[in-house]
N, C-alpha and C positions, 0 to 999 in steps of 0.2 A: 409686109415691110413697100410689097409692091404698088400695093394702092393705096398707101399713102404717098410712097411717092410720085403717085398719078395725080393728085388732088396736092401735090404741093405742101403736105405735110412735110417735118422730122419727125421721126420716132428711133430713138433708138433702142440700138439690137439688143437683146435679152438673150445673154449667151452665144459658145462658139456658132453654132451653125448661122442662127440669123446672122451673126456679124461677118464671116464667108459670103453670104447671101448679098449684105448689104453688099459687101467688094467687089463682087465679081459682076452686082449690077453697074458699079458707080465707075465700072472697068471698062463693061461693054457703052453706058452712055458716052462713056470718054471716047470711045476708038470711034464711035457714031460723027463725031463732027472734023 
């Protein structure tokens, strides 16, 4: 997920672990602004 985000690609998370990782990453990116 992180590599996809860095390249600007959008990938749907597969399963609860990836969903939680994507949510935390989005929260971290939002807090940096």
